[in-house]
N, C-alpha and C positions, 0 to 999 in steps of 0.2 A: 408539419411535424410527422415524422415517420415512425415514431414509437412513443410509448408512454413510459416515462422514467420517473421513479420515485427518488426522493432525497432524504437520506438519514444523516443526522449529526450525532456523532458519538460524543457523549458528554457525561460527566459525573452528575448524578442527581443533585439538584440544588446549587450547581456551580454558578458563580457570578459571571462566568463567561457566556452564559446563555443569552443574556440581554443583548450583548454585542452580536451574537450569532443571529438573533431575531432581526436586529436592525439591518444587518448586511443582506440577509436573504429577502426580507420584506422589501428592501430598497430596490431590488432588481426583479421583484415579482415572482420569486421562486417559492413554491409550496414545499414544506418539509416537515419532518417530525424528529424529535429528539429520541435518541436511543441511549438508555441509561448504561453507562460504562461500569465495568468492574472496578472497584477500588482495591488495588493490590494490597495496600497496607492494612485495610480493615479486614480483608478476607484471607490474609496469609495464614491464619491459624486453622482454617478449615481444610480438612483432608482433600475434599474434592476440588479445591481451588488449584492444587498443584497436580492433579491427576493427569492432566494433558501436557504438562511440562516435563520433558525427558531430560533429567539431569545427567544421566549417563551419556546420552548422545551429545549433550551440550559440551561435555569435556573434550570431545574430539572434533565437533563440528563448528564450534565458535571459540572466541578468544577469551571469554570470561563467562561466569554465571550470569543469568538474567536476574534483574531486580524484580521485586514484587510488582512495581509499576509496569515494567515491560511485559510481565506475564499477564497482568490485568488488561493491558492494552491489546495483546494478542487475543485473549479470550473474548474481548469486546468485539473485535473484528470477526472472529469466528461466529459469534452469535448473529451478527449482521448478515454474514454469508448464509447462515441457515435460513434467515428470514427471506433473503433474496431468492435462494434456491426453491423455497416452498411457494413463494408468491408467483413465480413465473415471469416476473417483470424485472428488467434491468434497473439498476439504481446508481445514483451518485452518492458516494460515501464520503463524508467530511469529518475530520477531527475538529474539535471546537476551538482551536487556535488559528483557524483559517482566515485568510483575507481573499476576497474574490473580485474578479474583474466585472465591469458593468455589462459586458456582452456575453457573460457566461451562459445565460439561459438560451440566447439565440444560437450560440455555437453548439451547445449540447443538443438542442432540438434539431439541429441540421444534420447531425451525424447519421449516416445511413445505417439501417438496421443490420445489414450484412457485416458491417465493420465491428459492431458491438458484439455480435453473436460469438459465443465461445471465447471471449477475450476480456482483458482488463485494459482500460485506457486511463493511464495516469495523467491527471490534469494539473498536478502540482509540480513545482520547480525543485531542482536540486542544484548543488554547487557545480557538479561536473556531470554533464550528460553527453553520452557518446551515441551517435545515431548511425544507422546502417541504411544505405541506399536512399532512394528518393522518397518524398512524402507519399503516403497512401491516400491522403485526403487533405484538401485545402479549402478554407472558407473564411472570407473576410480577413485575410492576412495571417490566419493561424493555420498551423499544419499539424497533422497527425503523422507520426513517424514511428518506424520500428527502431527499437534500441539496439545498439551494438552491445552495450553493457547497461542493464536496467539500473536506473538511478534509485537512490534510497528515498525515504519519506513516504508516508501514507496519509498525508494531510488531505488529499482529495483524489478520488479515482472512481471511474465508472466500471461496474462489474455486471456481467451477464449471469443469469441463473445457471447455465451450463458450466461456466467457469467457476462459479461459487460452489457448485456440487463437486467439481473435480478437486478444488482446494480442500474441501471438507474431507474428502476421501484420502487425499494424499497427506493431509496434515491432521490426522486423528490425534497425533502427538507432535509436539514441536520442540525445538531446541535453540532457536535463534529469535531475535526480535522480528516482528512481522514485516517491517519494511525491508530488512535484510533478507529474510526468507524468500520474499517474492523475486529477488534477484536470481534465484536458483531455478532458471527455466527448465533445465535438464532434469530436475527432480519432480516438479509439479506438473509440467507439460502444458501450462496455460500461456497462450500468446499474450504478450504485454506490449502495448503501444504507449507513446507519450505525446503530449501536446506542447508545441512551441510556437510562439511565446506561451508560457503557462497561463492557465486560467485562475489558478489558485496559488497563493503564497502563504507564508506563515507570519502572523502578526504578533507583536510583542517581543520582548527580549527572551532569548532562549534560556537564560539563567533562571527565569521564573517558571520554567517547565518542571513539573514534578517528575516526569519521565527522565529528563536529562539529569536531574539531581540524583535520582535513584541509580542511573547508569554510572555516574561518577563514583558512587559509593562502592560499586561492584568491581571497579577497575583495580588491578594490582597496585599496591602502594608504591612499589619500587618502579622508578622510571625505566630501569633496565629491563625488568620483567615485562612492563607494558610494551616496550619496544619489540622485544622478541616474540611476545604473544601475538602482537599485531602483524609482525613480519611473517610468522608462520601461517597465520590465518590467510593473509593476502596471497601467499604462495600457493596454498591449497585451493583457494578460490580461483585464481588465475589458471592454474593447471586444469582444474575441472572445466572451466569455461573454454579453454583452448581445445580440450578433448571433445567437448560437445560440438564446437564449431566444426572441427575436423571430421567427425564421424556422422554428424547430422546437419549438414549445411542446408539441405532443403527444408528440414523442419525448423531450423533456427531462423532462417530468413523469412519463413512463412510463405503461404500461397499468395499470388499476386492478386489481391482483392481489388486493385484499382480497375481491373477489367470487368468487374461486376457492376450491376446497378445502372 
């Protein structure tokens, strides 16, 4: 083992999901601790709850307002980043609807420290993942690769203290969901890798997710408005991504860390 990594599970206090989280992580011998998540619905009336959510920026940077659940989710991740930045130790961060592969611990323990440094490694899967270049690390059939376009979802990721500190500085206020916000490499400047095949999936039906339910409530009621809002958002995102690749190719593709270690 080349580094000491903590594991935090973001979960609402008293959630029934915690029993399954314990069973899964105990089953593969991973030590962990629960991190009490913000409950967006319960805290929505508190002024400080929304102090970091930028509604004005949201109107131009995303396709719809964020739901209280999404705001609570982002704030929960921010609190974990603060803990990681202060602790000085990298951490695996899991949301409490994760499913995890039996070899997760051995793979995580094998990752070289230089690859974790100043970066995020997403270990969760997404429907569409686009990769760039050759793998930067291979172990027991799993590969760590650089994204061409960072996939959504924050069900599971490894984060380094330096990366956490940078995100905290860049995201003092936020206007998008946390998983979407991480896609904007050119805004936050943190290198993000992904693992394939993924170590972490999402268990249970998505329709049972309180975040998904809240998201649906915030979408425009008109299908035409939804279509155009999404189309305009996608155009803005792709244009920003293309400009980033064009002007910062060396930064985008990252340094060749395969030569180290």
